[in-house]
A tleap script that builds the chain and sets N, CA, C and O, in Angstrom:
source leaprc.protein.ff14SB
mol = sequence {
  NMET ASP PHE LEU LYS ASP LEU TRP MET PHE
  MET ARG GLU ARG LYS LYS PHE TRP LEU ALA
  PRO LEU ILE LEU ILE LEU LEU ILE LEU GLY
  LEU VAL ILE VAL PHE GLY GLY GLY SER ALA
  ILE ALA PRO PHE ILE TYR THR LEU CPHE
}
set mol.1.N position { 3.357 -7.379 13.703 }
set mol.1.CA position { 4.464 -8.236 13.407 }
set mol.1.C position { 4.107 -9.648 13.773 }
set mol.1.O position { 4.863 -10.538 13.384 }
set mol.2.N position { 3.039 -9.955 14.476 }
set mol.2.CA position { 2.700 -11.312 14.780 }
set mol.2.C position { 2.191 -11.976 13.515 }
set mol.2.O position { 2.380 -13.185 13.388 }
set mol.3.N position { 1.573 -11.303 12.583 }
set mol.3.CA position { 1.160 -11.927 11.295 }
set mol.3.C position { 2.369 -12.436 10.520 }
set mol.3.O position { 2.387 -13.551 9.999 }
set mol.4.N position { 3.368 -11.577 10.468 }
set mol.4.CA position { 4.604 -11.979 9.759 }
set mol.4.C position { 5.346 -13.227 10.353 }
set mol.4.O position { 5.872 -14.117 9.684 }
set mol.5.N position { 5.302 -13.149 11.663 }
set mol.5.CA position { 5.920 -14.260 12.454 }
set mol.5.C position { 5.102 -15.621 12.190 }
set mol.5.O position { 5.655 -16.696 11.961 }
set mol.6.N position { 3.837 -15.445 12.246 }
set mol.6.CA position { 2.911 -16.645 12.025 }
set mol.6.C position { 3.089 -17.059 10.556 }
set mol.6.O position { 3.119 -18.267 10.319 }
set mol.7.N position { 3.203 -16.239 9.609 }
set mol.7.CA position { 3.379 -16.595 8.230 }
set mol.7.C position { 4.673 -17.288 8.046 }
set mol.7.O position { 4.713 -18.309 7.360 }
set mol.8.N position { 5.752 -16.802 8.618 }
set mol.8.CA position { 6.997 -17.446 8.570 }
set mol.8.C position { 7.033 -18.828 9.148 }
set mol.8.O position { 7.617 -19.758 8.592 }
set mol.9.N position { 6.377 -18.931 10.302 }
set mol.9.CA position { 6.297 -20.221 10.999 }
set mol.9.C position { 5.502 -21.274 10.130 }
set mol.9.O position { 5.904 -22.432 10.020 }
set mol.10.N position { 4.292 -20.789 9.487 }
set mol.10.CA position { 3.603 -21.612 8.629 }
set mol.10.C position { 4.451 -22.119 7.420 }
set mol.10.O position { 4.342 -23.285 7.043 }
set mol.11.N position { 5.290 -21.241 6.820 }
set mol.11.CA position { 6.005 -21.655 5.643 }
set mol.11.C position { 7.122 -22.526 6.087 }
set mol.11.O position { 7.467 -23.446 5.346 }
set mol.12.N position { 7.740 -22.324 7.251 }
set mol.12.CA position { 8.786 -23.184 7.680 }
set mol.12.C position { 8.358 -24.651 8.150 }
set mol.12.O position { 8.988 -25.676 7.889 }
set mol.13.N position { 7.244 -24.575 8.847 }
set mol.13.CA position { 6.623 -25.960 9.291 }
set mol.13.C position { 6.096 -26.721 8.142 }
set mol.13.O position { 6.284 -27.937 8.115 }
set mol.14.N position { 5.455 -26.129 7.187 }
set mol.14.CA position { 4.832 -26.949 6.122 }
set mol.14.C position { 5.718 -27.088 4.916 }
set mol.14.O position { 5.344 -27.736 3.938 }
set mol.15.N position { 6.889 -26.488 4.971 }
set mol.15.CA position { 7.790 -26.400 3.753 }
set mol.15.C position { 7.229 -25.884 2.460 }
set mol.15.O position { 7.326 -26.441 1.366 }
set mol.16.N position { 6.591 -24.677 2.742 }
set mol.16.CA position { 5.965 -23.926 1.635 }
set mol.16.C position { 6.809 -22.705 1.330 }
set mol.16.O position { 6.273 -21.604 1.203 }
set mol.17.N position { 8.144 -22.875 1.207 }
set mol.17.CA position { 8.984 -21.725 0.897 }
set mol.17.C position { 8.740 -21.113 -0.430 }
set mol.17.O position { 9.261 -20.025 -0.674 }
set mol.18.N position { 8.017 -21.689 -1.288 }
set mol.18.CA position { 7.755 -21.232 -2.604 }
set mol.18.C position { 6.808 -20.018 -2.489 }
set mol.18.O position { 6.695 -19.199 -3.401 }
set mol.19.N position { 6.150 -19.946 -1.354 }
set mol.19.CA position { 5.196 -18.795 -1.164 }
set mol.19.C position { 5.955 -17.483 -0.931 }
set mol.19.O position { 5.395 -16.414 -1.173 }
set mol.20.N position { 7.192 -17.529 -0.477 }
set mol.20.CA position { 7.870 -16.289 -0.078 }
set mol.20.C position { 8.041 -15.349 -1.348 }
set mol.20.O position { 7.706 -14.170 -1.231 }
set mol.21.N position { 8.530 -15.796 -2.516 }
set mol.21.CA position { 8.658 -14.918 -3.673 }
set mol.21.C position { 7.327 -14.475 -4.130 }
set mol.21.O position { 7.197 -13.337 -4.583 }
set mol.22.N position { 6.309 -15.302 -4.044 }
set mol.22.CA position { 4.954 -14.903 -4.403 }
set mol.22.C position { 4.434 -13.722 -3.645 }
set mol.22.O position { 3.941 -12.751 -4.219 }
set mol.23.N position { 4.557 -13.825 -2.294 }
set mol.23.CA position { 4.156 -12.830 -1.368 }
set mol.23.C position { 5.015 -11.524 -1.602 }
set mol.23.O position { 4.466 -10.424 -1.544 }
set mol.24.N position { 6.207 -11.634 -1.837 }
set mol.24.CA position { 7.088 -10.494 -2.058 }
set mol.24.C position { 6.715 -9.740 -3.305 }
set mol.24.O position { 6.738 -8.509 -3.313 }
set mol.25.N position { 6.349 -10.495 -4.433 }
set mol.25.CA position { 6.004 -9.850 -5.717 }
set mol.25.C position { 4.657 -9.123 -5.496 }
set mol.25.O position { 4.479 -8.009 -5.988 }
set mol.26.N position { 3.721 -9.733 -4.769 }
set mol.26.CA position { 2.455 -9.134 -4.563 }
set mol.26.C position { 2.626 -7.816 -3.749 }
set mol.26.O position { 1.971 -6.819 -4.055 }
set mol.27.N position { 3.503 -7.814 -2.719 }
set mol.27.CA position { 3.796 -6.659 -1.904 }
set mol.27.C position { 4.391 -5.516 -2.733 }
set mol.27.O position { 3.993 -4.358 -2.611 }
set mol.28.N position { 5.344 -5.879 -3.568 }
set mol.28.CA position { 6.013 -4.866 -4.434 }
set mol.28.C position { 4.935 -4.286 -5.453 }
set mol.28.O position { 4.905 -3.076 -5.678 }
set mol.29.N position { 4.108 -5.112 -6.026 }
set mol.29.CA position { 3.098 -4.638 -6.920 }
set mol.29.C position { 2.140 -3.695 -6.200 }
set mol.29.O position { 1.751 -2.671 -6.761 }
set mol.30.N position { 1.746 -4.026 -4.947 }
set mol.30.CA position { 0.862 -3.141 -4.191 }
set mol.30.C position { 1.440 -1.869 -3.864 }
set mol.30.O position { 0.753 -0.848 -3.871 }
set mol.31.N position { 2.735 -1.868 -3.561 }
set mol.31.CA position { 3.399 -0.553 -3.143 }
set mol.31.C position { 3.530 0.283 -4.435 }
set mol.31.O position { 3.271 1.486 -4.426 }
set mol.32.N position { 3.929 -0.360 -5.532 }
set mol.32.CA position { 3.966 0.503 -6.820 }
set mol.32.C position { 2.687 1.071 -7.164 }
set mol.32.O position { 2.653 2.201 -7.651 }
set mol.33.N position { 1.588 0.386 -6.957 }
set mol.33.CA position { 0.268 0.964 -7.375 }
set mol.33.C position { -0.147 2.085 -6.321 }
set mol.33.O position { -0.726 3.101 -6.706 }
set mol.34.N position { 0.151 1.883 -5.044 }
set mol.34.CA position { -0.209 2.797 -3.952 }
set mol.34.C position { 0.590 4.131 -4.241 }
set mol.34.O position { 0.038 5.220 -4.398 }
set mol.35.N position { 1.825 3.939 -4.287 }
set mol.35.CA position { 2.767 5.186 -4.354 }
set mol.35.C position { 2.791 5.841 -5.711 }
set mol.35.O position { 3.018 7.041 -5.862 }
set mol.36.N position { 2.538 4.969 -6.722 }
set mol.36.CA position { 2.606 5.513 -8.097 }
set mol.36.C position { 1.197 6.109 -8.525 }
set mol.36.O position { 1.149 6.714 -9.596 }
set mol.37.N position { 0.114 5.986 -7.801 }
set mol.37.CA position { -1.115 6.435 -8.198 }
set mol.37.C position { -1.169 7.938 -8.141 }
set mol.37.O position { -1.836 8.500 -9.010 }
set mol.38.N position { -0.550 8.665 -7.228 }
set mol.38.CA position { -0.734 10.061 -7.148 }
set mol.38.C position { 0.490 10.798 -7.586 }
set mol.38.O position { 0.637 11.978 -7.268 }
set mol.39.N position { 1.332 10.188 -8.267 }
set mol.39.CA position { 2.645 10.878 -8.874 }
set mol.39.C position { 2.665 11.132 -10.211 }
set mol.39.O position { 1.725 10.809 -10.938 }
set mol.40.N position { 3.743 11.734 -10.645 }
set mol.40.CA position { 3.887 12.002 -12.106 }
set mol.40.C position { 4.249 10.737 -12.995 }
set mol.40.O position { 4.266 10.813 -14.223 }
set mol.41.N position { 4.522 9.635 -12.344 }
set mol.41.CA position { 4.838 8.466 -13.111 }
set mol.41.C position { 3.594 7.600 -13.208 }
set mol.41.O position { 3.668 6.480 -13.713 }
set mol.42.N position { 2.518 8.058 -12.766 }
set mol.42.CA position { 1.225 7.214 -12.791 }
set mol.42.C position { 0.913 6.817 -14.137 }
set mol.42.O position { 0.520 5.667 -14.332 }
set mol.43.N position { 1.050 7.707 -15.183 }
set mol.43.CA position { 0.551 7.216 -16.509 }
set mol.43.C position { 1.488 6.096 -17.043 }
set mol.43.O position { 1.035 5.291 -17.856 }
set mol.44.N position { 2.679 6.018 -16.652 }
set mol.44.CA position { 3.693 4.908 -17.037 }
set mol.44.C position { 3.367 3.669 -16.378 }
set mol.44.O position { 3.489 2.586 -16.951 }
set mol.45.N position { 2.950 3.793 -15.171 }
set mol.45.CA position { 2.574 2.617 -14.355 }
set mol.45.C position { 1.384 1.929 -14.856 }
set mol.45.O position { 1.321 0.700 -14.898 }
set mol.46.N position { 0.366 2.762 -15.266 }
set mol.46.CA position { -0.943 2.294 -15.771 }
set mol.46.C position { -0.738 1.635 -17.087 }
set mol.46.O position { -1.517 0.741 -17.418 }
set mol.47.N position { 0.211 1.983 -17.848 }
set mol.47.CA position { 0.386 1.309 -19.084 }
set mol.47.C position { 1.002 -0.140 -18.995 }
set mol.47.O position { 0.981 -0.905 -19.960 }
set mol.48.N position { 1.558 -0.469 -17.762 }
set mol.48.CA position { 2.132 -1.792 -17.509 }
set mol.48.C position { 0.919 -2.722 -17.289 }
set mol.48.O position { 0.984 -3.889 -17.675 }
set mol.49.N position { -0.161 -2.250 -16.693 }
set mol.49.CA position { -1.288 -3.055 -16.412 }
set mol.49.C position { -2.400 -2.943 -17.430 }
set mol.49.O position { -3.433 -3.598 -17.290 }
savepdb mol mol.pdb
quit
C-alpha cells in the first residue's frame, strides 16, 4: 500500500492527475488478460488485441 500512497502523493504534488486514468486503464487491461487467459471467454478477448 505504500506504493499506492507514494504514487498518489507524486500525482498530487506534481499536478499530474492525468496519470490516474492511464494507470486505471492499464490495470483493467492487465486484469482482463490475466483472468481471461484461462477461461471460456479467452478466444473473444484475444480477438480484441
